[in-house]
N, C-alpha and C positions, 0 to 999 in steps of 0.2 A: 249448211246449218240453217234451219228455219228461224227467223227472228220473230219476236212476239211482243205484245203489249197487252195491258189490261184495258177494258172498255173506257174507263174514265181517265186513263192516263194519257199524258202528252209526252211523246218521246221523239228524240231526234235520231234520224237514220242517215247514214252517209253512203252516197253512191259514188264510187271511184271510177272515173272515166279514163284514167291514165292509159290503159291498154288500147283504148279506141282512138285516142287523140293523135297518135303518131307524131308527137313533138309539138303539137298545137296546144293552145290554152283555151279554156272556156271563156267566152265573151258574154253569154247570156243564157238564161234558162227559158226554154220554149214552153214547157209544161211539166207538171208533176201531178199525175192522176192515179186513182185507185179504182179497182173493179172487183166485184164479188159475184156470186150467183144471182140470177134474176130475182128482183124483189127485195134484195138486201141493201140497206143503206151503205153508201161508200164511206171510206175514211175521210176525215176532214183535213185538208192541207192548211195548217195553221201558220206556217212560215217557211221560207226557203231562202237560201243564200248559197254562194259558190265561191270557190277559190280557183286557182289555175287549173286544177285537174279534178276537183271534187264538188259535188252538190250535196248540201245538207237540207233535208226536209223534215219538218216537225209534223208528225201525224197525230191526230186526235180522234176520239170516237171509236166507232166500230161495234159490231155485234158479237156477243160471246159465242165461241165455237166456230167462228167463220174465218176462213183463210182469204186474204185479200192479195190480189196481184197489183203491184205498184209499177208504174211506168214513168220514168223521168227522161225528158228529151232536152239536150243542151246543144247550143250552137257555138262553134269555134270561130277563130279569127278569120278563117277563109269562108265563112258563111255555111259550112257543112254542119248538118245536124247529126247527132249521135244519140242513141237510145240505150237505156239500161232498164232491165226489169228486175223486180224483187218480189218477195212474198212475206207478208206480215200475218201472223196468226194471232187472233184476238181471243184471250181467255180471261175469264173473271176469277182468277186464282187469288185467294187471300192467304197471307202469311202471318199467323198469330204466334206470338212467343209462348212457350210452355209456362205453366204456372210457376211463379217464383223467379222467373228470369226477367230482368228489367231491360237488358240490352244485349245485342249480339255484335260480334266483330264482322259478321258477314250477313247481309240481308238476303232474304229468300230470292229476290229479283236478281241480285248479284250472282247467286249460285246458278240460277237458270241461264243467265246471260253467259256465264263461263262454260257451262257444260251442255247447253242446248235444251230446248223444250221437250223434244221427243225422248231424250234419255231420261230426263227428270220424271216424266210421266211413267216411263217403263220401270223405274226403280222405286217409285212411291205409290203407284196406283194398284194396291193390292185388291181393291174391290172392282177393278176393271171398268171404271167409269170413263176412261179415256181422257182424264184430266189429272193435273198435279194434285196430290194430297198435301196441301200446305202444312197440315199438322205434322205429318210424318217427316217432311223436309225440315221444318224448324226444330223438331226434336233431335234429328241427327246433327244439325248445326250446333244446337245447344250442347249436346253431348261432346262433340268435337271441341268446342270452345272450352268446356270444363276440363277435358283431358289436357289441352294445351296450357291452360292456366295453372295446372298442377306443376308444370315445369317453369312457367314464367314467374310464378309467385316468389321464386327464390331471388330474382334480380329486379323485378318490376312491381310497382304499386298497381294493384288491380282495382277496378277494371281499367284497361287502357282506353283513354278517352278518344284518341284518334288513331285507330289501328292502321299501321302501314300496310302496303300491298303484300309484303312478305307474310305478315300474320294472317291476312285474308286468305292467301294462297294455302297456308298450312291448314287452316280451319276448313277450307273448301275441300282439300284433298282427303282429310280425315273423314269429313262428313260423307263424301262421295264413296269412300271405301266402305263405310258403315252401311250405306244404302244399297251397295252391290253385295248383298248379304251372302249369297250362296255361290255365285260364279263370277267373281271379279275378273276383269281382264288383267293381263300382265301389266299394262300401263297403269291401271287403277291401283294395283298392288304396289308397283314400283314407286308411284307418287306418294302413297301412304307411308311406305318405308322411308322415303326421303323426308317427308314431313316430320316423322318421329326423330330422325337423325338430326334435323335442324333444331327441334325442340331441345334435344340433349346438348347440342352445341350452345344454344342460347342460355340454357340453365347453367352450363359450365363456364360461360364467359368466352367461349371460342368464337361466338358470333354475337351481333348486337342488333337490336331493333332500333330503327330510326324514330324514336319517340321523344316527347318532351322530357327535359332533365328532371322534372318533378316526379316523373313516373319511374325513374331508375333508382333502385335501392343501393345503398352503400354497404353491401354484404358480400362476403366471399364464400358463403355456404353454397355448395354445388349440388345439394341433394334436393330432388323435387319435393315440393310441399303441397300435399293435396288438401284443398280447402273448398269443398263444394258449397255453392251459395244457394242450393235448393235441395229439396227432399231427396235423400239418398236412394229412395225407391225409383227415382227417375234416372239416376246415374249411379249404378252400383257395380259390384265386383263382376257380375255376369256380363255387364255391358263393357266394362273395361277389358275383359278377356277378348272381346271381339276386335279390339285394336291390336 
């Protein structure tokens, strides 16, 4: 899977040397460099550190639409050098919340990191520009969140301030299913079905989100409570049917 970043973003990437070290441990970093096509500015190596088997490099900068090859060389205790290559694609994608939405449980960048840049382009880029349509992505995430909150409202005070990973996964899988509009894979459909089943369990009290106690309601009602927080034309019966 291609990893990515935005031009102004500073992101940490991990290079795992375990398979190359054959039981040795990293003693030093020889170099961490990047390269692109001729005439294009390279990424900026902002920081680097290592553990016994991994090197972490913080990359910054880059030019929109450019793929960068990164090369990290580390030295082990026996003075042997080991090299790992990677690729970082730089994209000036913006993720803007739909009108009326003040927060989401899953950020656009989290979605792309979870499912990959290429797939996200494929399912959002209806105009064939070769980039992620941030508006389409955030609309799908917002719809998925509203669907989930219809079940969660029975037992939890909304919005949930610090959404746990389980909730992020549910919203991600529902949004992904929505974006795969016409020909979802078996995996996409199965994960969507699992997300809906989890929501029913959460609503009925058969499962619990690990959230703050102030966000848990003391009610035994197990019926989903639909309470959209924005214009029903954005999240309506037609859209619900697609779930």
